[in-house]
N, CA, C, O and the ligand as a Tripos MOL2 file, in Angstrom:
@<TRIPOS>MOLECULE
protein
  257   255    65     0     0
PROTEIN
NO_CHARGES

@<TRIPOS>ATOM
      1 N          -5.0330   -6.4100  -14.5960 N.3       1 MET1
      2 CA         -5.9750   -6.1930  -13.4990 C.3       1 MET1
      3 C          -7.1040   -7.2050  -13.5660 C.2       1 MET1
      4 O          -7.5730   -7.5690  -14.6450 O.2       1 MET1
      5 N          -7.5220   -7.6430  -12.4130 N.am      2 ASP2
      6 CA         -8.6220   -8.5940  -12.3390 C.3       2 ASP2
      7 C          -9.9440   -7.8370  -12.2600 C.2       2 ASP2
      8 O         -10.2380   -7.1930  -11.2530 O.2       2 ASP2
      9 N         -10.7290   -7.9180  -13.3120 N.am      3 GLU3
     10 CA        -11.9720   -7.1430  -13.3730 C.3       3 GLU3
     11 C         -13.0530   -7.7070  -12.4600 C.2       3 GLU3
     12 O         -14.0380   -7.0280  -12.1700 O.2       3 GLU3
     13 N         -12.8730   -8.9470  -12.0040 N.am      4 GLU4
     14 CA        -13.9220   -9.6080  -11.2310 C.3       4 GLU4
     15 C         -13.7810   -9.3970   -9.7390 C.2       4 GLU4
     16 O         -14.6180   -9.8720   -8.9710 O.2       4 GLU4
     17 N         -12.7670   -8.7130   -9.3200 N.am      5 ARG5
     18 CA        -12.5580   -8.5740   -7.8860 C.3       5 ARG5
     19 C         -13.6490   -7.7250   -7.2420 C.2       5 ARG5
     20 O         -14.1700   -6.7730   -7.8230 O.2       5 ARG5
     21 N         -13.9640   -8.1200   -6.0140 N.am      6 LYS6
     22 CA        -14.9360   -7.3540   -5.2460 C.3       6 LYS6
     23 C         -14.3840   -7.1020   -3.8570 C.2       6 LYS6
     24 O         -13.6140   -7.8960   -3.3170 O.2       6 LYS6
     25 N         -14.7860   -5.9970   -3.3030 N.am      7 CYS7
     26 CA        -14.4160   -5.6770   -1.9360 C.3       7 CYS7
     27 C         -15.0430   -6.6980   -0.9950 C.2       7 CYS7
     28 O         -16.2510   -6.9250   -1.0740 O.2       7 CYS7
     29 N         -14.2670   -7.3260   -0.1040 N.am      8 PRO8
     30 CA        -14.8240   -8.3160    0.8250 C.3       8 PRO8
     31 C         -15.7340   -7.6950    1.8740 C.2       8 PRO8
     32 O         -16.5040   -8.4040    2.5220 O.2       8 PRO8
     33 N         -15.6580   -6.4100    2.0460 N.am      9 GLU9
     34 CA        -16.4680   -5.7440    3.0750 C.3       9 GLU9
     35 C         -17.8280   -5.3170    2.5500 C.2       9 GLU9
     36 O         -18.8490   -5.5400    3.2010 O.2       9 GLU9
     37 N         -17.8420   -4.7010    1.3720 N.am     10 CYS10
     38 CA        -19.1010   -4.1120    0.8980 C.3      10 CYS10
     39 C         -19.5030   -4.6110   -0.4850 C.2      10 CYS10
     40 O         -20.5840   -4.2740   -0.9680 O.2      10 CYS10
     41 N         -18.6590   -5.4030   -1.1260 N.am     11 GLY11
     42 CA        -18.9850   -5.9030   -2.4460 C.3      11 GLY11
     43 C         -18.7270   -4.9130   -3.5590 C.2      11 GLY11
     44 O         -19.0480   -5.1760   -4.7180 O.2      11 GLY11
     45 N         -18.1480   -3.7720   -3.2150 N.am     12 GLY12
     46 CA        -17.8450   -2.7440   -4.2170 C.3      12 GLY12
     47 C         -16.8090   -3.2320   -5.2120 C.2      12 GLY12
     48 O         -15.9810   -4.0870   -4.8980 O.2      12 GLY12
     49 N         -16.8630   -2.6870   -6.3940 N.am     13 THR13
     50 CA        -15.9480   -3.1290   -7.4580 C.3      13 THR13
     51 C         -15.0560   -1.9980   -7.9700 C.2      13 THR13
     52 O         -14.3130   -2.1790   -8.9340 O.2      13 THR13
     53 N         -15.1290   -0.8430   -7.3310 N.am     14 GLU14
     54 CA        -14.2650    0.2550   -7.7540 C.3      14 GLU14
     55 C         -13.1720    0.4640   -6.7270 C.2      14 GLU14
     56 O         -13.4190    0.5890   -5.5280 O.2      14 GLU14
     57 N         -11.9440    0.4970   -7.2460 N.am     15 PHE15
     58 CA        -10.8040    0.6010   -6.3600 C.3      15 PHE15
     59 C          -9.8950    1.7410   -6.8060 C.2      15 PHE15
     60 O          -9.9150    2.1610   -7.9630 O.2      15 PHE15
     61 N          -9.1160    2.2190   -5.8790 N.am     16 ALA16
     62 CA         -8.1570    3.2620   -6.1890 C.3      16 ALA16
     63 C          -6.8510    2.9310   -5.4910 C.2      16 ALA16
     64 O          -6.8210    2.2300   -4.4790 O.2      16 ALA16
     65 N          -5.7800    3.4490   -6.0530 N.am     17 GLN17
     66 CA         -4.4850    3.2800   -5.4170 C.3      17 GLN17
     67 C          -4.2100    4.4870   -4.5400 C.2      17 GLN17
     68 O          -4.4780    5.6260   -4.9240 O.2      17 GLN17
     69 N          -3.6800    4.2270   -3.3740 N.am     18 GLY18
     70 CA         -3.3090    5.3130   -2.4900 C.3      18 GLY18
     71 C          -1.9100    5.1130   -1.9790 C.2      18 GLY18
     72 O          -1.3640    4.0110   -2.0430 O.2      18 GLY18
     73 N          -1.3350    6.1640   -1.4780 N.am     19 THR19
     74 CA         -0.0160    6.0630   -0.8680 C.3      19 THR19
     75 C           0.0390    6.9920    0.3250 C.2      19 THR19
     76 O          -0.7320    7.9480    0.4150 O.2      19 THR19
     77 N           0.9450    6.7140    1.2350 N.am     20 PHE20
     78 CA          1.1030    7.5720    2.3990 C.3      20 PHE20
     79 C           1.8710    8.8470    2.0680 C.2      20 PHE20
     80 O           1.9510    9.7510    2.9000 O.2      20 PHE20
     81 N           2.4340    8.9320    0.8720 N.am     21 GLY21
     82 CA          3.1960   10.1160    0.5160 C.3      21 GLY21
     83 C           4.6660    9.9470    0.7930 C.2      21 GLY21
     84 O           5.1220    8.8700    1.1760 O.2      21 GLY21
     85 N           5.4050   11.0200    0.5980 N.am     22 ALA22
     86 CA          6.8600   10.9430    0.6230 C.3      22 ALA22
     87 C           7.4160   10.7460    2.0320 C.2      22 ALA22
     88 O           8.4300   10.0680    2.2020 O.2      22 ALA22
     89 N           6.7820   11.3160    3.0240 N.am     23 GLU23
     90 CA          7.3800   11.3050    4.3590 C.3      23 GLU23
     91 C           7.0970   10.0460    5.1640 C.2      23 GLU23
     92 O           8.0420    9.3910    5.6050 O.2      23 GLU23
     93 N           5.8390    9.6800    5.3720 N.am     24 PRO24
     94 CA          5.6010    8.5120    6.2360 C.3      24 PRO24
     95 C           5.8720    7.2130    5.5080 C.2      24 PRO24
     96 O           4.9710    6.6200    4.9150 O.2      24 PRO24
     97 N           7.0940    6.7830    5.5560 N.am     25 LYS25
     98 CA          7.4780    5.5600    4.8790 C.3      25 LYS25
     99 C           7.4890    4.3970    5.8590 C.2      25 LYS25
    100 O           7.7540    4.5540    7.0510 O.2      25 LYS25
    101 N           7.1970    3.2420    5.3200 N.am     26 LEU26
    102 CA          7.3580    2.0160    6.0950 C.3      26 LEU26
    103 C           8.7980    1.5800    5.9540 C.2      26 LEU26
    104 O           9.2890    1.3470    4.8490 O.2      26 LEU26
    105 N           9.4670    1.4710    7.0860 N.am     27 LEU27
    106 CA         10.9030    1.2210    7.0480 C.3      27 LEU27
    107 C          11.2350   -0.1420    7.6240 C.2      27 LEU27
    108 O          10.6370   -0.5740    8.6100 O.2      27 LEU27
    109 N          12.1860   -0.8100    7.0060 N.am     28 PRO28
    110 CA         12.7170   -2.0100    7.6430 C.3      28 PRO28
    111 C          13.3360   -1.6020    8.9710 C.2      28 PRO28
    112 O          14.0840   -0.6260    9.0340 O.2      28 PRO28
    113 N          13.0380   -2.3220   10.0040 N.am     29 ILE29
    114 CA         13.4290   -1.8400   11.3340 C.3      29 ILE29
    115 C          14.9370   -1.7810   11.5050 C.2      29 ILE29
    116 O          15.4380   -1.0090   12.3230 O.2      29 ILE29
    117 N          15.6660   -2.5860   10.7460 N.am     30 ASN30
    118 CA         17.1210   -2.5850   10.9140 C.3      30 ASN30
    119 C          17.8110   -1.4340   10.2100 C.2      30 ASN30
    120 O          19.0000   -1.2020   10.4330 O.2      30 ASN30
    121 N          17.0930   -0.7070    9.3660 N.am     31 ILE31
    122 CA         17.7210    0.4440    8.7080 C.3      31 ILE31
    123 C          16.9760    1.7320    9.0110 C.2      31 ILE31
    124 O          17.0640    2.7100    8.2690 O.2      31 ILE31
    125 N          16.2470    1.7150   10.1080 N.am     32 ILE32
    126 CA         15.3630    2.8460   10.3720 C.3      32 ILE32
    127 C          16.1390    4.1260   10.6270 C.2      32 ILE32
    128 O          15.5870    5.2140   10.4650 O.2      32 ILE32
    129 N          17.3880    4.0320   11.0150 N.am     33 PHE33
    130 CA         18.1680    5.2330   11.2800 C.3      33 PHE33
    131 C          19.0500    5.6390   10.1090 C.2      33 PHE33
    132 O          19.9370    6.4790   10.2560 O.2      33 PHE33
    133 N          18.8100    5.0500    8.9640 N.am     34 LYS34
    134 CA         19.5800    5.4100    7.7840 C.3      34 LYS34
    135 C          18.6890    6.1890    6.8170 C.2      34 LYS34
    136 O          17.8910    5.5880    6.0980 O.2      34 LYS34
    137 N          18.8110    7.4950    6.7910 N.am     35 PRO35
    138 CA         17.9600    8.2990    5.9080 C.3      35 PRO35
    139 C          18.1300    7.9020    4.4480 C.2      35 PRO35
    140 O          19.2240    7.5380    4.0170 O.2      35 PRO35
    141 N          17.0620    7.9740    3.7080 N.am     36 GLY36
    142 CA         17.1210    7.6350    2.2930 C.3      36 GLY36
    143 C          16.7610    6.1980    2.0100 C.2      36 GLY36
    144 O          16.5040    5.8320    0.8630 O.2      36 GLY36
    145 N          16.7400    5.3800    3.0440 N.am     37 LYS37
    146 CA         16.2950    4.0010    2.8600 C.3      37 LYS37
    147 C          14.7810    3.9250    3.0270 C.2      37 LYS37
    148 O          14.1210    4.9290    3.2940 O.2      37 LYS37
    149 N          14.2590    2.7500    2.8700 N.am     38 GLY38
    150 CA         12.8270    2.5730    3.0270 C.3      38 GLY38
    151 C          12.1230    2.7080    1.7000 C.2      38 GLY38
    152 O          12.7570    2.8880    0.6600 O.2      38 GLY38
    153 N          10.8250    2.6220    1.7420 N.am     39 SER39
    154 CA         10.0660    2.4990    0.5120 C.3      39 SER39
    155 C           8.6650    3.0490    0.7040 C.2      39 SER39
    156 O           8.0630    2.9010    1.7680 O.2      39 SER39
    157 N           8.1590    3.6820   -0.3320 N.am     40 GLU40
    158 CA          6.7690    4.1160   -0.2800 C.3      40 GLU40
    159 C           5.8500    2.9090   -0.1550 C.2      40 GLU40
    160 O           6.1560    1.8190   -0.6390 O.2      40 GLU40
    161 N           4.7300    3.1270    0.4970 N.am     41 VAL41
    162 CA          3.7150    2.0880    0.6190 C.3      41 VAL41
    163 C           2.5290    2.4670   -0.2580 C.2      41 VAL41
    164 O           1.9950    3.5730   -0.1750 O.2      41 VAL41
    165 N           2.1370    1.5280   -1.0900 N.am     42 PHE42
    166 CA          0.9620    1.7380   -1.9120 C.3      42 PHE42
    167 C          -0.1700    0.8730   -1.3930 C.2      42 PHE42
    168 O           0.0200   -0.3120   -1.1200 O.2      42 PHE42
    169 N          -1.3180    1.4490   -1.2610 N.am     43 ALA43
    170 CA         -2.4850    0.7210   -0.7750 C.3      43 ALA43
    171 C          -3.5530    0.7170   -1.8540 C.2      43 ALA43
    172 O          -3.7260    1.6930   -2.5840 O.2      43 ALA43
    173 N          -4.2630   -0.3940   -1.9400 N.am     44 GLU44
    174 CA         -5.3990   -0.4770   -2.8520 C.3      44 GLU44
    175 C          -6.6720   -0.3620   -2.0300 C.2      44 GLU44
    176 O          -6.9140   -1.1570   -1.1210 O.2      44 GLU44
    177 N          -7.4640    0.6120   -2.3530 N.am     45 ILE45
    178 CA         -8.5710    1.0080   -1.4950 C.3      45 ILE45
    179 C          -9.8940    0.8620   -2.2340 C.2      45 ILE45
    180 O         -10.0180    1.2420   -3.3980 O.2      45 ILE45
    181 N         -10.8680    0.3110   -1.5440 N.am     46 CYS46
    182 CA        -12.2360    0.3090   -2.0670 C.3      46 CYS46
    183 C         -12.7670    1.7310   -1.9720 C.2      46 CYS46
    184 O         -12.7960    2.3160   -0.8890 O.2      46 CYS46
    185 N         -13.1850    2.2870   -3.1020 N.am     47 THR47
    186 CA        -13.6490    3.6790   -3.0820 C.3      47 THR47
    187 C         -15.0770    3.8010   -2.5510 C.2      47 THR47
    188 O         -15.6080    4.9050   -2.4300 O.2      47 THR47
    189 N         -15.6830    2.6810   -2.2420 N.am     48 LYS48
    190 CA        -17.0430    2.7170   -1.7170 C.3      48 LYS48
    191 C         -17.0610    2.7770   -0.1910 C.2      48 LYS48
    192 O         -17.7680    3.5980    0.3940 O.2      48 LYS48
    193 N         -16.2760    1.8990    0.4590 N.am     49 CYS49
    194 CA        -16.3110    1.8400    1.9180 C.3      49 CYS49
    195 C         -14.9800    2.1960    2.5620 C.2      49 CYS49
    196 O         -14.9130    2.4050    3.7740 O.2      49 CYS49
    197 N         -13.9170    2.2650    1.7610 N.am     50 GLY50
    198 CA        -12.6240    2.6380    2.3190 C.3      50 GLY50
    199 C         -11.7850    1.4710    2.7820 C.2      50 GLY50
    200 O         -10.6790    1.6740    3.2830 O.2      50 GLY50
    201 N         -12.2730    0.2630    2.6300 N.am     51 HIS51
    202 CA        -11.5030   -0.9120    3.0180 C.3      51 HIS51
    203 C         -10.2130   -0.9970    2.2050 C.2      51 HIS51
    204 O         -10.2290   -0.8110    0.9880 O.2      51 HIS51
    205 N          -9.1090   -1.2740    2.8720 N.am     52 ILE52
    206 CA         -7.8460   -1.4530    2.1730 C.3      52 ILE52
    207 C          -7.6850   -2.9220    1.8250 C.2      52 ILE52
    208 O          -7.5670   -3.7760    2.7040 O.2      52 ILE52
    209 N          -7.6820   -3.2030    0.5200 N.am     53 LEU53
    210 CA         -7.6140   -4.5960    0.0820 C.3      53 LEU53
    211 C          -6.2170   -5.1720    0.2380 C.2      53 LEU53
    212 O          -6.0480   -6.3100    0.6760 O.2      53 LEU53
    213 N          -5.2370   -4.3940   -0.1180 N.am     54 ASN54
    214 CA         -3.8760   -4.8650    0.0810 C.3      54 ASN54
    215 C          -2.9370   -3.6840    0.1000 C.2      54 ASN54
    216 O          -3.2640   -2.5890   -0.3570 O.2      54 ASN54
    217 N          -1.7640   -3.9360    0.6420 N.am     55 MET55
    218 CA         -0.7440   -2.9090    0.6940 C.3      55 MET55
    219 C           0.5490   -3.5060    0.1870 C.2      55 MET55
    220 O           0.8530   -4.6740    0.4310 O.2      55 MET55
    221 N           1.2990   -2.6950   -0.5160 N.am     56 ARG56
    222 CA          2.6140   -3.1690   -0.9420 C.3      56 ARG56
    223 C           3.5790   -2.0030   -0.9530 C.2      56 ARG56
    224 O           3.1930   -0.8440   -1.1020 O.2      56 ARG56
    225 N           4.8490   -2.3450   -0.7890 N.am     57 VAL57
    226 CA          5.8780   -1.3150   -0.8550 C.3      57 VAL57
    227 C           6.4090   -1.2450   -2.2780 C.2      57 VAL57
    228 O           6.3670   -2.2250   -3.0220 O.2      57 VAL57
    229 N           6.9110   -0.0690   -2.6470 N.am     58 SER58
    230 CA          7.3540    0.1230   -4.0230 C.3      58 SER58
    231 C           8.7070   -0.5370   -4.2760 C.2      58 SER58
    232 O           9.0190   -0.8940   -5.4120 O.2      58 SER58
    233 N           9.5100   -0.7000   -3.2280 N.am     59 LYS59
    234 CA         10.8480   -1.2570   -3.4230 C.3      59 LYS59
    235 C          11.1200   -2.3640   -2.4130 C.2      59 LYS59
    236 O          11.8820   -2.1730   -1.4660 O.2      59 LYS59
    237 N          10.4940   -3.5290   -2.6170 N.am     60 PRO60
    238 CA         10.6380   -4.6150   -1.6310 C.3      60 PRO60
    239 C          12.0700   -5.0680   -1.4440 C.2      60 PRO60
    240 O          12.4130   -5.6190   -0.3980 O.2      60 PRO60
    241 N          12.9090   -4.8460   -2.4340 N.am     61 GLU61
    242 CA         14.3050   -5.3030   -2.2950 C.3      61 GLU61
    243 C          15.0360   -4.5880   -1.1700 C.2      61 GLU61
    244 O          16.0410   -5.0830   -0.6600 O.2      61 GLU61
    245 N          14.5310   -3.4290   -0.7880 N.am     62 LYS62
    246 CA         15.1870   -2.6950    0.2970 C.3      62 LYS62
    247 C          14.9910   -3.3650    1.6450 C.2      62 LYS62
    248 O          15.6610   -3.0080    2.6140 O.2      62 LYS62
    249 N          14.0980   -4.3140    1.7220 N.am     63 PHE63
    250 CA         13.8190   -4.9900    2.9930 C.3      63 PHE63
    251 C          14.5910   -6.2920    3.1540 C.2      63 PHE63
    252 O          14.4510   -6.9790    4.1670 O.2      63 PHE63
    253 N          15.3920   -6.6290    2.1720 N.am     64 LYS64
    254 CA         16.1720   -7.8570    2.2750 C.3      64 LYS64
    255 C          17.3270   -7.6840    3.2540 C.2      64 LYS64
    256 O          18.0970   -8.6190    3.4720 O.2      64 LYS64
    257 ZN        -15.7520   -1.7770    0.1100 Zn       65 ZN65
@<TRIPOS>BOND
     1     1     2 1
     2     2     3 1
     3     3     4 2
     4     3     5 am
     5     5     6 1
     6     6     7 1
     7     7     8 2
     8     7     9 am
     9     9    10 1
    10    10    11 1
    11    11    12 2
    12    11    13 am
    13    13    14 1
    14    14    15 1
    15    15    16 2
    16    15    17 am
    17    17    18 1
    18    18    19 1
    19    19    20 2
    20    19    21 am
    21    21    22 1
    22    22    23 1
    23    23    24 2
    24    23    25 am
    25    25    26 1
    26    26    27 1
    27    27    28 2
    28    27    29 am
    29    29    30 1
    30    30    31 1
    31    31    32 2
    32    31    33 am
    33    33    34 1
    34    34    35 1
    35    35    36 2
    36    35    37 am
    37    37    38 1
    38    38    39 1
    39    39    40 2
    40    39    41 am
    41    41    42 1
    42    42    43 1
    43    43    44 2
    44    43    45 am
    45    45    46 1
    46    46    47 1
    47    47    48 2
    48    47    49 am
    49    49    50 1
    50    50    51 1
    51    51    52 2
    52    51    53 am
    53    53    54 1
    54    54    55 1
    55    55    56 2
    56    55    57 am
    57    57    58 1
    58    58    59 1
    59    59    60 2
    60    59    61 am
    61    61    62 1
    62    62    63 1
    63    63    64 2
    64    63    65 am
    65    65    66 1
    66    66    67 1
    67    67    68 2
    68    67    69 am
    69    69    70 1
    70    70    71 1
    71    71    72 2
    72    71    73 am
    73    73    74 1
    74    74    75 1
    75    75    76 2
    76    75    77 am
    77    77    78 1
    78    78    79 1
    79    79    80 2
    80    79    81 am
    81    81    82 1
    82    82    83 1
    83    83    84 2
    84    83    85 am
    85    85    86 1
    86    86    87 1
    87    87    88 2
    88    87    89 am
    89    89    90 1
    90    90    91 1
    91    91    92 2
    92    91    93 am
    93    93    94 1
    94    94    95 1
    95    95    96 2
    96    95    97 am
    97    97    98 1
    98    98    99 1
    99    99   100 2
   100    99   101 am
   101   101   102 1
   102   102   103 1
   103   103   104 2
   104   103   105 am
   105   105   106 1
   106   106   107 1
   107   107   108 2
   108   107   109 am
   109   109   110 1
   110   110   111 1
   111   111   112 2
   112   111   113 am
   113   113   114 1
   114   114   115 1
   115   115   116 2
   116   115   117 am
   117   117   118 1
   118   118   119 1
   119   119   120 2
   120   119   121 am
   121   121   122 1
   122   122   123 1
   123   123   124 2
   124   123   125 am
   125   125   126 1
   126   126   127 1
   127   127   128 2
   128   127   129 am
   129   129   130 1
   130   130   131 1
   131   131   132 2
   132   131   133 am
   133   133   134 1
   134   134   135 1
   135   135   136 2
   136   135   137 am
   137   137   138 1
   138   138   139 1
   139   139   140 2
   140   139   141 am
   141   141   142 1
   142   142   143 1
   143   143   144 2
   144   143   145 am
   145   145   146 1
   146   146   147 1
   147   147   148 2
   148   147   149 am
   149   149   150 1
   150   150   151 1
   151   151   152 2
   152   151   153 am
   153   153   154 1
   154   154   155 1
   155   155   156 2
   156   155   157 am
   157   157   158 1
   158   158   159 1
   159   159   160 2
   160   159   161 am
   161   161   162 1
   162   162   163 1
   163   163   164 2
   164   163   165 am
   165   165   166 1
   166   166   167 1
   167   167   168 2
   168   167   169 am
   169   169   170 1
   170   170   171 1
   171   171   172 2
   172   171   173 am
   173   173   174 1
   174   174   175 1
   175   175   176 2
   176   175   177 am
   177   177   178 1
   178   178   179 1
   179   179   180 2
   180   179   181 am
   181   181   182 1
   182   182   183 1
   183   183   184 2
   184   183   185 am
   185   185   186 1
   186   186   187 1
   187   187   188 2
   188   187   189 am
   189   189   190 1
   190   190   191 1
   191   191   192 2
   192   191   193 am
   193   193   194 1
   194   194   195 1
   195   195   196 2
   196   195   197 am
   197   197   198 1
   198   198   199 1
   199   199   200 2
   200   199   201 am
   201   201   202 1
   202   202   203 1
   203   203   204 2
   204   203   205 am
   205   205   206 1
   206   206   207 1
   207   207   208 2
   208   207   209 am
   209   209   210 1
   210   210   211 1
   211   211   212 2
   212   211   213 am
   213   213   214 1
   214   214   215 1
   215   215   216 2
   216   215   217 am
   217   217   218 1
   218   218   219 1
   219   219   220 2
   220   219   221 am
   221   221   222 1
   222   222   223 1
   223   223   224 2
   224   223   225 am
   225   225   226 1
   226   226   227 1
   227   227   228 2
   228   227   229 am
   229   229   230 1
   230   230   231 1
   231   231   232 2
   232   231   233 am
   233   233   234 1
   234   234   235 1
   235   235   236 2
   236   235   237 am
   237   237   238 1
   238   238   239 1
   239   239   240 2
   240   239   241 am
   241   241   242 1
   242   242   243 1
   243   243   244 2
   244   243   245 am
   245   245   246 1
   246   246   247 1
   247   247   248 2
   248   247   249 am
   249   249   250 1
   250   250   251 1
   251   251   252 2
   252   251   253 am
   253   253   254 1
   254   254   255 1
   255   255   256 2
@<TRIPOS>SUBSTRUCTURE
     1 MET1         2 RESIDUE 1 A MET
     2 ASP2         6 RESIDUE 1 A ASP
     3 GLU3        10 RESIDUE 1 A GLU
     4 GLU4        14 RESIDUE 1 A GLU
     5 ARG5        18 RESIDUE 1 A ARG
     6 LYS6        22 RESIDUE 1 A LYS
     7 CYS7        26 RESIDUE 1 A CYS
     8 PRO8        30 RESIDUE 1 A PRO
     9 GLU9        34 RESIDUE 1 A GLU
    10 CYS10       38 RESIDUE 1 A CYS
    11 GLY11       42 RESIDUE 1 A GLY
    12 GLY12       46 RESIDUE 1 A GLY
    13 THR13       50 RESIDUE 1 A THR
    14 GLU14       54 RESIDUE 1 A GLU
    15 PHE15       58 RESIDUE 1 A PHE
    16 ALA16       62 RESIDUE 1 A ALA
    17 GLN17       66 RESIDUE 1 A GLN
    18 GLY18       70 RESIDUE 1 A GLY
    19 THR19       74 RESIDUE 1 A THR
    20 PHE20       78 RESIDUE 1 A PHE
    21 GLY21       82 RESIDUE 1 A GLY
    22 ALA22       86 RESIDUE 1 A ALA
    23 GLU23       90 RESIDUE 1 A GLU
    24 PRO24       94 RESIDUE 1 A PRO
    25 LYS25       98 RESIDUE 1 A LYS
    26 LEU26      102 RESIDUE 1 A LEU
    27 LEU27      106 RESIDUE 1 A LEU
    28 PRO28      110 RESIDUE 1 A PRO
    29 ILE29      114 RESIDUE 1 A ILE
    30 ASN30      118 RESIDUE 1 A ASN
    31 ILE31      122 RESIDUE 1 A ILE
    32 ILE32      126 RESIDUE 1 A ILE
    33 PHE33      130 RESIDUE 1 A PHE
    34 LYS34      134 RESIDUE 1 A LYS
    35 PRO35      138 RESIDUE 1 A PRO
    36 GLY36      142 RESIDUE 1 A GLY
    37 LYS37      146 RESIDUE 1 A LYS
    38 GLY38      150 RESIDUE 1 A GLY
    39 SER39      154 RESIDUE 1 A SER
    40 GLU40      158 RESIDUE 1 A GLU
    41 VAL41      162 RESIDUE 1 A VAL
    42 PHE42      166 RESIDUE 1 A PHE
    43 ALA43      170 RESIDUE 1 A ALA
    44 GLU44      174 RESIDUE 1 A GLU
    45 ILE45      178 RESIDUE 1 A ILE
    46 CYS46      182 RESIDUE 1 A CYS
    47 THR47      186 RESIDUE 1 A THR
    48 LYS48      190 RESIDUE 1 A LYS
    49 CYS49      194 RESIDUE 1 A CYS
    50 GLY50      198 RESIDUE 1 A GLY
    51 HIS51      202 RESIDUE 1 A HIS
    52 ILE52      206 RESIDUE 1 A ILE
    53 LEU53      210 RESIDUE 1 A LEU
    54 ASN54      214 RESIDUE 1 A ASN
    55 MET55      218 RESIDUE 1 A MET
    56 ARG56      222 RESIDUE 1 A ARG
    57 VAL57      226 RESIDUE 1 A VAL
    58 SER58      230 RESIDUE 1 A SER
    59 LYS59      234 RESIDUE 1 A LYS
    60 PRO60      238 RESIDUE 1 A PRO
    61 GLU61      242 RESIDUE 1 A GLU
    62 LYS62      246 RESIDUE 1 A LYS
    63 PHE63      250 RESIDUE 1 A PHE
    64 LYS64      254 RESIDUE 1 A LYS
    65 ZN65       257 GROUP 0 **** ****
């Protein structure tokens, strides 16, 4: 982890990981009708202002 990172919005230095949970998944559009595919989305959130610094999916290989 990079200890020097700061939120670009408020300058905050405390972050948390968040996820949309099990149901609202970000799905590759070509497999959207295939249940069981897709991947959880994890977001890194500034705990001071709520700005989302970045988002990533847990299983990027599913989007190939
Ligand atoms: Zn912030």
